[in-house]
PAZAPA-4460 file (N, C-alpha, C; in steps of 0.05 Angstrom, whole numbers, plus 32768, in hexadecimal, padded with zeros to 4 digits):
% residues 279
    n_x    n_y    n_z   ca_x   ca_y   ca_z    c_x    c_y    c_z   seq   type   mol
   7F78   8124   8221   7F82   8116   8209   7F8E   80FB   8211     1      X     A
   7F88   80E6   8202   7F91   80CB   8207   7FAF   80CA   81FF     2      X     A
   7FBF   80BE   8211   7FDB   80BB   820B   7FDF   80A8   81F3     3      X     A
   7FF0   80B0   81E0   7FF4   809F   81C9   8003   8085   81D0     4      X     A
   7FFF   8071   81C0   800D   8058   81C3   802A   805C   81BC     5      X     A
   803C   804E   81C9   8058   8051   81C4   805E   8046   81A8     6      X     A
   8074   8051   819C   807C   8048   8182   8082   802A   8180     7      X     A
   8090   801E   8193   8094   8001   8191   8079   7FF1   8190     8      X     A
   8065   7FFB   819E   804B   7FEE   819D   803D   7FF2   8182     9      X     A
   8041   800A   8176   8034   8010   815D   8042   8002   8145    10      X     A
   805C   7FFD   8147   806C   7FF3   8131   8060   7FDA   8125    11      X     A
   8059   7FC5   8134   804F   7FAD   8128   8034   7FB1   811B    12      X     A
   8023   7FC2   8126   8009   7FC8   811A   800D   7FD6   80FF    13      X     A
   801E   7FEB   80FF   8023   7FF9   80E6   802F   7FE7   80D1    14      X     A
   8041   7FD4   80DA   804D   7FC2   80C7   8038   7FAF   80BB    15      X     A
   8026   7FA5   80CB   8011   7F93   80C1   8001   7FA2   80AB    16      X     A
   7FF9   7FBA   80B1   7FE8   7FC9   809E   7FF8   7FD0   8085    17      X     A
   8010   7FDA   8087   8020   7FE3   8070   8026   7FCB   805E    18      X     A
   802F   7FB4   8069   8035   7F9D   8059   801D   7F93   804A    19      X     A
   8006   7F92   8058   7FED   7F8A   804B   7FE6   7F9D   8034    20      X     A
   7FE9   7FB7   8039   7FE3   7FCB   8024   7FF5   7FC7   800C    21      X     A
   800F   7FC2   8011   8022   7FBF   7FFB   801B   7FA6   7FEB    22      X     A
   8015   7F90   7FF8   800E   7F77   7FEA   7FF5   7F7B   7FD9    23      X     A
   7FE0   7F86   7FE5   7FC6   7F89   7FD7   7FC9   7F9D   7FC1    24      X     A
   7FD6   7FB4   7FC6   7FD9   7FC9   7FB2   7FEA   7FC0   7F9B    25      X     A
   8000   7FB1   7FA1   8012   7FA8   7F8C   8003   7F94   7F79    26      X     A
   7FF4   7F82   7F85   7FE5   7F6F   7F75   7FD2   7F7D   7F62    27      X     A
   7FC3   7F91   7F6D   7FB0   7FA0   7F5C   7FBE   7FB0   7F46    28      X     A
   7FD5   7FBD   7F4D   7FE3   7FCD   7F3A   7FEF   7FBB   7F24    29      X     A
   7FFB   7FA5   7F2B   8007   7F93   7F17   7FF1   7F87   7F05    30      X     A
   7FDA   7F81   7F10   7FC4   7F77   7F00   7FBB   7F8C   7EEC    31      X     A
   7FB9   7FA5   7EF5   7FB1   7FBB   7EE4   7FC5   7FC0   7ECD    32      X     A
   7FDF   7FC0   7ED5   7FF4   7FC5   7EC1   7FF3   7FAF   7EAC    33      X     A
   7FEF   7F96   7EB4   7FEE   7F80   7EA1   7FD6   7F83   7E8E    34      X     A
   7FBF   7F8C   7E99   7FA8   7F90   7E88   7FAC   7FA5   7E73    35      X     A
   7FB8   7FBC   7E7B   7FBA   7FD2   7E68   7FD4   7FD1   7E58    36      X     A
   7FE9   7FC3   7E63   8003   7FC3   7E56   800B   7FA9   7E4B    37      X     A
   7FFB   7F93   7E50   8002   7F79   7E46   801E   7F70   7E4D    38      X     A
   8024   7F71   7E67   803F   7F69   7E70   8043   7F4B   7E6E    39      X     A
   802E   7F3C   7E75   8031   7F1F   7E72   802E   7F11   7E8D    40      X     A
   8029   7EF7   7E8C   8024   7EE7   7EA3   803C   7EE5   7EB6    41      X     A
   8054   7EE6   7EAA   806C   7EE2   7EBB   806E   7EF8   7ED0    42      X     A
   806A   7F11   7EC8   806C   7F27   7EDA   8057   7F26   7EF0    43      X     A
   803E   7F22   7EE9   8029   7F22   7EFE   802B   7F0A   7F10    44      X     A
   8034   7EF3   7F05   8038   7EDB   7F15   804E   7EDF   7F29    45      X     A
   8065   7EEA   7F20   807B   7EEF   7F32   8073   7F03   7F47    46      X     A
   8066   7F18   7F3F   805D   7F2D   7F52   804A   7F21   7F67    47      X     A
   8038   7F0F   7F5F   8027   7F01   7F71   8036   7EF1   7F86    48      X     A
   804B   7EE3   7F7D   805B   7ED4   7F90   8069   7EE6   7FA4    49      X     A
   8073   7EFD   7F9A   8081   7F10   7FAC   806D   7F1A   7FC1    50      X     A
   8055   7F20   7FB8   8040   7F2A   7FCA   8038   7F15   7FDE    51      X     A
   8038   7EFB   7FD6   8032   7EE6   7FE8   8047   7EE4   7FFE    52      X     A
   8061   7EE8   7FF6   8076   7EE9   800A   8072   7F00   801E    53      X     A
   806A   7F17   8014   8064   7F2E   8026   804E   7F27   8039    54      X     A
   803A   7F19   802F   8023   7F12   8040   802B   7EFD   8055    55      X     A
   803E   7EEB   804E   8048   7ED8   8062   8054   7EE7   8079    56      X     A
   8064   7EFB   8073   8070   7F0C   8088   805A   7F1A   8098    57      X     A
   8046   7F24   808A   8030   7F32   8097   8021   7F20   80AA    58      X     A
   801C   7F07   80A2   800E   7EF4   80B3   801E   7EEE   80CC    59      X     A
   8038   7EEC   80C9   8049   7EE7   80E0   8047   7EFD   80F5    60      X     A
   8048   7F16   80EB   8046   7F2D   80FD   802A   7F2E   8109    61      X     A
   8015   7F29   80F9   7FFA   7F29   8104   7FF7   7F15   811A    62      X     A
   8003   7EFD   8117   8001   7EE8   812B   800F   7EF0   8145    63      X     A
   8023   7F02   8143   8032   7F09   815A   8029   7F24   8167    64      X     A
   8013   7F30   815C   8009   7F48   8167   8000   7F43   8184    65      X     A
   8009   7F54   8197   8000   7F4F   81B3   7FE3   7F55   81B7    66      X     A
   7FD6   7F46   81C8   7FBA   7F4A   81CE   7FB7   7F62   81E0    67      X     A
   7FA0   7F6E   81DF   7F9B   7F85   81F1   7FA6   7F9F   81E7    68      X     A
   7FB1   7FA1   81CF   7FBB   7FBA   81C4   7FA4   7FCE   81C1    69      X     A
   7FAA   7FE7   81C8   7F96   7FFC   81C6   7FA0   8013   81B5    70      X     A
   7F8F   801F   81A5   7F95   8037   8196   7F83   804E   819F    71      X     A
   7F8F   8064   81A6   7F81   807B   81B0   7F6F   8073   81C8    72      X     A
   7F79   8060   81D8   7F6C   8058   81F1   7F56   8043   81ED    73      X     A
   7F50   803B   81D5   7F3C   8027   81D0   7F49   800D   81C7    74      X     A
   7F42   7FF6   81D4   7F4E   7FDD   81CD   7F45   7FD3   81B1    75      X     A
   7F57   7FC5   81A4   7F50   7FBA   818A   7F3D   7FA3   818D    76      X     A
   7F28   7FA1   817C   7F15   7F8A   817E   7F23   7F70   8176    77      X     A
   7F22   7F5C   8188   7F30   7F43   8183   7F23   7F34   816C    78      X     A
   7F09   7F35   816A   7EFB   7F27   8155   7F03   7F31   8139    79      X     A
   7F06   7F4C   8137   7F0D   7F58   811E   7F2A   7F51   8117    80      X     A
   7F3B   7F4F   812B   7F57   7F47   8126   7F58   7F2B   811C    81      X     A
   7F48   7F19   8127   7F47   7EFD   811D   7F3D   7EFC   8100    82      X     A
   7F29   7F0C   80FA   7F1F   7F0D   80DF   7F34   7F17   80CB    83      X     A
   7F43   7F2B   80D4   7F59   7F35   80C3   7F6D   7F1F   80BE    84      X     A
   7F74   7F10   80D2   7F87   7EFB   80CF   7F7D   7EE6   80BB    85      X     A
   7F64   7EDE   80BD   7F58   7ECA   80AB   7F57   7ED4   808E    86      X     A
   7F50   7EED   808A   7F4F   7EF8   806F   7F6B   7EFC   8064    87      X     A
   7F7E   7F02   8075   7F9A   7F04   806C   7FA4   7EE8   8062    88      X     A
   7F9C   7ED3   8070   7FA3   7EB8   8067   7F96   7EB3   804C    89      X     A
   7F7C   7EBA   8049   7F6E   7EB6   8030   7F7B   7EC5   8019    90      X     A
   7F84   7EDE   801E   7F91   7EEE   800A   7FAB   7EE1   8002    91      X     A
   7FBA   7ED7   8015   7FD4   7EC9   800F   7FCF   7EB1   7FFE    92      X     A
   7FBC   7EA1   8004   7FB5   7E89   7FF4   7FAD   7E91   7FD8    93      X     A
   7F9D   7EA6   7FD7   7F94   7EB0   7FBC   7FAC   7EB9   7FAB    94      X     A
   7FBF   7EC6   7FB8   7FD7   7ECF   7FA9   7FE6   7EB7   7F9E    95      X     A
   7FE9   7EA2   7FAE   7FF6   7E8A   7FA4   7FE7   7E7D   7F8E    96      X     A
   7FCC   7E7D   7F90   7FBC   7E72   7F7B   7FBE   7E82   7F61    97      X     A
   7FBF   7E9D   7F64   7FC2   7EAF   7F4D   7FDD   7EA9   7F3F    98      X     A
   7FF2   7EA5   7F4F   800C   7E9F   7F43   800B   7E85   7F34    99      X     A
   7FFD   7E72   7F3F   7FFB   7E58   7F31   7FEC   7E5B   7F17   100      X     A
   7FD6   7E6A   7F17   7FC6   7E6E   7EFF   7FD6   7E7D   7EEA   101      X     A
   7FE7   7E8F   7EF3   7FF7   7E9E   7EE0   800B   7E8C   7ED2   102      X     A
   8013   7E76   7EDF   8027   7E65   7ED3   801C   7E50   7EC0   103      X     A
   8003   7E47   7EC5   7FF9   7E30   7EB6   7FDE   7E34   7EA8   104      X     A
   7FCF   7E48   7EAF   7FB4   7E4C   7EA4   7FB3   7E61   7E8E   105      X     A
   7F9C   7E63   7E82   7F98   7E76   7E6C   7F98   7E93   7E77   106      X     A
   7F9A   7EA6   7E65   7F9A   7EC2   7E6D   7F7F   7EC9   7E7A   107      X     A
   7F69   7EC0   7E6E   7F4F   7EC6   7E7A   7F4D   7EBB   7E96   108      X     A
   7F55   7EA2   7E9A   7F53   7E96   7EB4   7F64   7EA5   7EC9   109      X     A
   7F7C   7EAB   7EC1   7F8E   7EB8   7ED5   7F84   7ED4   7EDC   110      X     A
   7F77   7EE2   7EC9   7F6D   7EFC   7ECF   7F54   7EFB   7EE0   111      X     A
   7F44   7EE7   7EDD   7F2D   7EE3   7EEF   7F37   7EDE   7F0B   112      X     A
   7F4B   7ECC   7F0E   7F56   7EC6   7F28   7F64   7EDE   7F33   113      X     A
   7F71   7EEE   7F22   7F7E   7F07   7F2C   7F6A   7F1A   7F37   114      X     A
   7F53   7F1D   7F2A   7F3E   7F2F   7F34   7F33   7F25   7F4F   115      X     A
   7F30   7F0B   7F51   7F27   7F00   7F6B   7F3C   7F05   7F81   116      X     A
   7F55   7F02   7F7A   7F6B   7F06   7F8D   7F6B   7F23   7F97   117      X     A
   7F67   7F36   7F84   7F65   7F52   7F8C   7F4E   7F56   7F9F   118      X     A
   7F38   7F48   7F9A   7F21   7F4A   7FAD   7F28   7F40   7FC8   119      X     A
   7F37   7F2A   7FCA   7F40   7F21   7FE4   7F52   7F35   7FF2   120      X     A
   7F63   7F42   7FE3   7F74   7F57   7FEE   7F64   7F6E   7FF8   121      X     A
   7F50   7F76   7FE9   7F3E   7F8C   7FF2   7F30   7F85   800C   122      X     A
   7F27   7F6C   800D   7F19   7F63   8026   7F2C   7F63   803E   123      X     A
   7F45   7F5B   8039   7F59   7F5B   804F   7F5E   7F78   8059   124      X     A
   7F5F   7F8B   8046   7F62   7FA7   804F   7F4A   7FB0   805E   125      X     A
   7F32   7FA8   8054   7F19   7FAF   8062   7F19   7FA4   807F   126      X     A
   7F23   7F8B   8082   7F24   7F7F   809C   7F39   7F8D   80AE   127      X     A
   7F4F   7F97   80A2   7F62   7FA7   80B1   7F54   7FC1   80BB   128      X     A
   7F44   7FCD   80AA   7F36   7FE5   80B2   7F22   7FDE   80C9   129      X     A
   7F15   7FC7   80C7   7F03   7FBF   80DC   7F11   7FB8   80F6   130      X     A
   7F2A   7FAF   80F4   7F39   7FA8   810C   7F44   7FC1   811A   131      X     A
   7F4E   7FD4   810B   7F5C   7FEB   8117   7F4B   8004   8116   132      X     A
   7F37   8006   8104   7F28   801E   8101   7F17   8026   8119   133      X     A
   7F09   8013   8126   7EF7   801B   813D   7F05   802B   8153   134      X     A
   7F1F   8026   8157   7F2E   8034   816B   7F37   8050   8162   135      X     A
   7F33   8055   8148   7F3F   806D   813C   7F2A   807F   812E   136      X     A
   7F11   807B   8135   7EFC   808C   812A   7EE9   807D   8118   137      X     A
   7EED   8063   8113   7EDA   8054   8103   7EE8   8045   80EC   138      X     A
   7EDA   8031   80E2   7EE4   8021   80CC   7EE9   8033   80B3   139      X     A
   7ED6   8044   80AD   7ED8   8056   8096   7EF1   8067   8097   140      X     A
   7EF7   8070   80AF   7F0F   8081   80B3   7F28   8071   80AC   141      X     A
   7F2A   8058   80B4   7F41   8048   80AE   7F42   8042   8090   142      X     A
   7F2C   803E   8083   7F2B   803A   8066   7F38   8051   8057   143      X     A
   7F31   806A   8061   7F3C   8082   8054   7F5B   8082   8057   144      X     A
   7F65   8077   806D   7F82   8077   8070   7F8F   8060   8061   145      X     A
   7F82   8049   8060   7F8F   8031   8056   7F8E   802E   8037   146      X     A
   7F77   8035   802B   7F74   8031   800E   7F87   8042   7FFD   147      X     A
   7F88   805D   8002   7F9C   806C   7FF2   7FB9   8063   7FF6   148      X     A
   7FBF   805B   800F   7FDA   8052   8014   7FE0   8038   8005   149      X     A
   7FCC   8026   8003   7FD0   800E   7FF3   7FD4   8014   7FD6   150      X     A
   7FC6   8027   7FCB   7FC9   802E   7FAF   7FE5   803A   7FAA   151      X     A
   7FEE   804C   7FBB   8008   8058   7FB7   801F   8044   7FBA   152      X     A
   801F   8036   7FD1   8035   8023   7FD5   8035   800C   7FC1   153      X     A
   801D   8002   7FBB   801B   7FEC   7FA8   8023   7FF4   7F8C   154      X     A
   801B   800B   7F83   8023   8014   7F68   8041   8019   7F66   155      X     A
   804D   8023   7F7C   806A   8027   7F7C   8079   800D   7F7A   156      X     A
   8071   7FF9   7F8A   807F   7FDF   7F89   807B   7FD1   7F6F   157      X     A
   8062   7FD2   7F65   805D   7FC6   7F4B   806E   7FD2   7F35   158      X     A
   8072   7FEC   7F36   8083   7FFA   7F22   80A0   7FF1   7F25   159      X     A
   80AA   7FEE   7F3D   80C5   7FE6   7F41   80C9   7FC9   7F37   160      X     A
   80B6   7FB8   7F3D   80B8   7F9C   7F33   80B7   7F9B   7F15   161      X     A
   80A6   7FAC   7F09   80A5   7FAD   7EEC   80BF   7FB7   7EE0   162      X     A
   80CB   7FCA   7EED   80E5   7FD4   7EE3   80FA   7FBE   7EE2   163      X     A
   80FA   7FAC   7EF6   810C   7F96   7EF6   8104   7F80   7EE2   164      X     A
   80EA   7F7F   7EDB   80E1   7F6B   7EC8   80ED   7F6F   7EAC   165      X     A
   80F6   7F87   7EA7   8102   7F8C   7E8C   811D   7F7D   7E8A   166      X     A
   8128   7F75   7EA0   8140   7F64   7E9F   8139   7F48   7E95   167      X     A
   8121   7F3F   7E9B   8117   7F25   7E92   810C   7F27   7E76   168      X     A
   80FF   7F3D   7E70   80F2   7F41   7E56   80FC   7F5B   7E4A   169      X     A
   8115   7F5B   7E40   8121   7F75   7E36   8112   7F81   7E1E   170      X     A
   8103   7F71   7E0F   80F5   7F7B   7DF8   80D9   7F85   7DFF   171      X     A
   80D2   7F85   7E18   80B8   7F8E   7E20   80B5   7FAC   7E1B   172      X     A
   809E   7FB4   7E11   8099   7FD1   7E0C   809A   7FE0   7E26   173      X     A
   80A2   7FFA   7E24   80A3   800B   7E3C   8087   8016   7E43   174      X     A
   8073   8010   7E33   8058   8019   7E39   804E   800F   7E54   175      X     A
   8052   7FF6   7E5C   8049   7FED   7E76   8056   7FFD   7E8D   176      X     A
   8070   8004   7E8A   807D   8013   7E9F   8072   802F   7EA1   177      X     A
   806C   803B   7E8B   805F   8056   7E8B   8043   8054   7E99   178      X     A
   8034   803F   7E92   801A   803C   7E9F   801D   8037   7EBD   179      X     A
   8031   8028   7EC5   8036   8024   7EE1   803B   803E   7EF0   180      X     A
   804B   8050   7EE4   8050   806A   7EF0   8037   807B   7EF0   181      X     A
   8027   8078   7EDB   800D   8087   7EDB   7FFC   807F   7EF3   182      X     A
   7FFC   8065   7EF9   7FED   805C   7F10   7FF8   8068   7F2A   183      X     A
   8012   806C   7F2C   801E   8079   7F43   8013   8096   7F45   184      X     A
   8012   80A4   7F2F   8008   80BF   7F2F   7FEB   80C0   7F39   185      X     A
   7FDB   80AE   7F30   7FBF   80AD   7F38   7FBD   80A8   7F56   186      X     A
   7FCD   8094   7F5F   7FCD   808D   7F7C   7FD6   80A4   7F8E   187      X     A
   7FEB   80B2   7F86   7FF4   80C9   7F96   7FDF   80DF   7F96   188      X     A
   7FD2   80E3   7F80   7FBD   80F8   7F7F   7FA6   80F0   7F92   189      X     A
   7F9E   80D7   7F93   7F89   80CE   7FA5   7F93   80D2   7FC2   190      X     A
   7FAC   80CB   7FC7   7FB6   80CF   7FE2   7FB7   80EC   7FEA   191      X     A
   7FBF   80FE   7FD8   7FC0   811A   7FDE   7FA4   8126   7FE4   192      X     A
   7F90   811E   7FD3   7F75   8127   7FD8   7F6B   811D   7FF2   193      X     A
   7F70   8104   7FF9   7F67   80F9   8013   7F73   8109   802A   194      X     A
   7F8D   810F   8028   7F99   811E   803E   7F8D   813A   8042   195      X     A
   7F88   8148   802B   7F7C   8162   802D   7F60   8161   8039   196      X     A
   7F50   814D   8031   7F35   814B   803B   7F36   8144   8059   197      X     A
   7F48   8132   8061   7F4A   812B   807D   7F52   8143   808E   198      X     A
   7F65   8153   8085   7F6D   816B   8094   7F56   817E   8097   199      X     A
   7F48   8183   8081   7F31   8196   8081   7F1B   818D   8094   200      X     A
   7F17   8173   8097   7F01   8168   80A6   7F09   815F   80C2   201      X     A
   7F22   8163   80CA   7F2B   815A   80E4   7F24   816F   80F9   202      X     A
   7F23   8167   8112   7F1E   817A   8128   7F36   818E   8129   203      X     A
   7F30   81A5   8133   7F45   81BA   8133   7F5D   81B2   8143   204      X     A
   7F5A   81A3   8158   7F71   819B   8168   7F83   8187   8158   205      X     A
   7F76   8174   814A   7F85   8161   8139   7F93   8170   8122   206      X     A
   7F84   8182   8115   7F8F   8192   80FF   7FA7   81A1   8108   207      X     A
   7FA5   81AE   811F   7FBC   81BE   8129   7FD4   81AC   8130   208      X     A
   7FCE   8195   813B   7FE3   8182   8142   7FF3   817A   8129   209      X     A
   7FE5   8175   8113   7FF2   816C   80FB   8000   8183   80EB   210      X     A
   7FF3   819A   80EB   7FFC   81AF   80D9   8012   81C1   80E5   211      X     A
   8011   81C6   80FF   8024   81D9   810A   802C   81D4   8127   212      X     A
   8025   81BC   8132   802C   81B7   814D   803E   819E   814F   213      X     A
   8039   818C   8162   804C   8177   8168   8052   8164   8151   214      X     A
   803E   815E   8140   8042   814B   812A   8046   8158   810F   215      X     A
   804B   8172   810F   804E   8181   80F6   8067   8178   80E6   216      X     A
   807D   8173   80F4   8096   816C   80E6   8093   8152   80D6   217      X     A
   808A   813C   80E3   8087   8124   80D3   8071   8126   80BE   218      X     A
   805C   8136   80C4   8047   8139   80B0   8051   8147   8097   219      X     A
   805D   815F   809B   8066   816E   8084   807E   8162   8076   220      X     A
   8091   8159   8086   80AA   814F   807A   80A7   8133   806E   221      X     A
   8099   8121   807B   8097   8106   8071   807D   8100   8062   222      X     A
   8066   8105   806F   804D   80FE   8062   8048   810E   8049   223      X     A
   804C   8128   804B   8048   813A   8034   8061   813C   8023   224      X     A
   8078   8143   802F   8090   8147   8020   809A   812E   8012   225      X     A
   809D   8118   8020   80A6   8100   8013   8090   80F1   8005   226      X     A
   8079   80ED   8013   8064   80DC   8008   8055   80E8   7FF0   227      X     A
   8054   8102   7FEF   8045   810F   7FD9   8058   811E   7FC5   228      X     A
   8066   8132   7FD0   8076   8143   7FBE   808E   8134   7FB2   229      X     A
   809E   8128   7FC2   80B6   811B   7FB8   80AE   8103   7FA7   230      X     A
   809A   80F4   7FB0   8091   80DD   7FA0   8088   80E5   7F84   231      X     A
   8079   80FC   7F83   8070   8105   7F69   8088   810D   7F57   232      X     A
   809C   811A   7F63   80B4   8122   7F53   80C3   810A   7F49   233      X     A
   80C6   80F6   7F5A   80D4   80DD   7F51   80C4   80CF   7F3B   234      X     A
   80AA   80CE   7F3E   8099   80C1   7F2A   809B   80D0   7F0F   235      X     A
   809E   80EB   7F10   80A1   80FA   7EF7   80BB   80F3   7EE9   236      X     A
   80D1   80F1   7EF9   80EA   80E9   7EEE   80E9   80CC   7EE2   237      X     A
   80DC   80BA   7EF1   80DA   809F   7EE7   80CA   809E   7ECD   238      X     A
   80B5   80AD   7ECC   80A4   80AE   7EB4   80B5   80B8   7E9C   239      X     A
   80C6   80CC   7EA1   80D7   80D7   7E8C   80EA   80C2   7E82   240      X     A
   80F7   80B3   7E94   810A   809E   7E8C   80FC   8088   7E7D   241      X     A
   80E3   8081   7E86   80D4   806D   7E78   80CD   8076   7E5B   242      X     A
   80C7   8090   7E59   80C0   809B   7E3F   80D7   809A   7E2B   243      X     A
   80F0   809D   7E35   8107   809C   7E23   8114   8080   7E23   244      X     A
   8106   806D   7E2F   810E   8051   7E2F   8129   804C   7E3D   245      X     A
   812D   805B   7E52   8146   8057   7E62   813F   8047   7E7B   246      X     A
   8141   802D   7E79   8137   801C   7E8E   8147   801D   7EA8   247      X     A
   8162   801F   7EA6   8172   801F   7EBE   816D   8037   7ED0   248      X     A
   816E   804F   7EC5   8167   8066   7ED7   814A   8066   7EE0   249      X     A
   8138   805B   7ED0   811C   8059   7ED9   811A   8046   7EF0   250      X     A
   8128   802F   7EEF   8127   801C   7F05   8134   8028   7F1E   251      X     A
   814A   8037   7F1B   8156   8044   7F32   8143   8058   7F3F   252      X     A
   8135   8067   7F2F   8121   807A   7F3A   810A   806B   7F48   253      X     A
   8104   8053   7F3E   80EE   8044   7F4B   80F7   803B   7F67   254      X     A
   8111   8035   7F6B   811B   8030   7F86   8116   8048   7F98   255      X     A
   811D   805F   7F8E   8119   8078   7F9D   80FC   807C   7FA3   256      X     A
   80EB   8076   7F8F   80CE   8079   7F92   80C4   8068   7FA9   257      X     A
   80CD   804F   7FAB   80C4   803D   7FC0   80CC   8049   7FDB   258      X     A
   80E4   8053   7FDD   80EE   805F   7FF7   80DD   8077   7FFE   259      X     A
   80D7   8089   7FEB   80C8   80A1   7FF1   80AB   809A   7FF9   260      X     A
   80A0   8086   7FEC   8085   807E   7FF3   8084   8073   8010   261      X     A
   8097   8061   8016   8097   8056   8031   809B   806B   8046   262      X     A
   80AC   807F   8040   80B1   8095   8053   8099   80A7   8056   263      X     A
   8086   80A5   8044   806D   80B4   8047   8057   80A3   8054   264      X     A
   8055   808A   804C   803E   8079   8055   8041   8071   8072   265      X     A
   8059   8068   807A   805D   805F   8096   8058   8075   80AA   266      X     A
   8064   808D   80A8   805E   80A2   80BB   8040   80AA   80BA   267      X     A
   8034   80A9   80A3   8018   80B0   80A1   8007   809D   80B2   268      X     A
   800D   8083   80B0   7FFE   8070   80C1   8004   8073   80DE   269      X     A
   801D   8079   80E5   8023   807D   8102   8014   8096   810C   270      X     A
   8013   80AB   80FC   8004   80C3   8105   7FE6   80BC   8107   271      X     A
   7FDC   80AC   80F5   7FC0   80A3   80F6   7FBB   8095   8111   272      X     A
   7FCD   8083   8118   7FC9   8073   8131   7FCB   8084   814A   273      X     A
   7FD8   809B   8149   7FDA   80AB   8162   7FC8   80C4   8162   274      X     A
   7FBD   80CB   814A   7FAC   80E2   8149   7F8F   80DC   8141   275      X     A
   7F8C   80C5   8132   7F71   80BE   8128   7F6B   80CC   810E   276      X     A
   7F7E   80DB   8103   7F7A   80E9   80E9   7F84   80D6   80D2   277      X     A
   7F73   80CD   80C1   7F7B   80B9   80AD   7F8A   80C5   8095   278      X     A
   7FA2   80CF   809A   7FB2   80DB   8085   7FC2   80C6   8076   279      X     A
***
């Protein structure tokens, strides 16, 4: 068995992936909520600026990633890392352009630019899969790990930002917030299905490592317990508060939701980097 990479070496890689997922997923979730809930250009424009700030941090960490890093004994392809960096820059620029269009252009124009921006985010995640996936079983394997995580983390952050937007627009209907939580439910369901399928199709040694051996505690306590079970419970409470139009407790629950999602997504990625199982 190949010795796993140390946690300090994995931390910047995991941070790059998670921050990119959050930015891309939040952009897509906010765009969807605006489409179905008519939140308005102010919310999506502000969200785009916040995501651009996240991507600026992501670019800084990407630029500082040490060369020669290996996952499961295989070095990361330098060309794919460079492509990821370039697409991350493109996504950041697109986010800034989207924010500009939200402030001055028509609804049709900003939504077209928003869809293009989501496409840039999807390409950046694909490039992350191309950069890190070959060392971990293939690009498709990394896509299975990264896409559900982007949906979960992005929908949670978009929901929290929307909860705060009611301070700016107190007369806004609670329908958008309910739709945002519905997106969280869908994302968690996708994540849960992906985990089950990965476990069923993993090699017996990897399955045993995750389910009842060395990595069982972080898998059951954090990935499943926090990322799936607790997140679902908090989302149910948030949905209840949104239904009764209680914004303050709903927003408080959204803070807890963000924490529970991060406690599930980050350990899941770390386990992916040391086992090759895209949970």
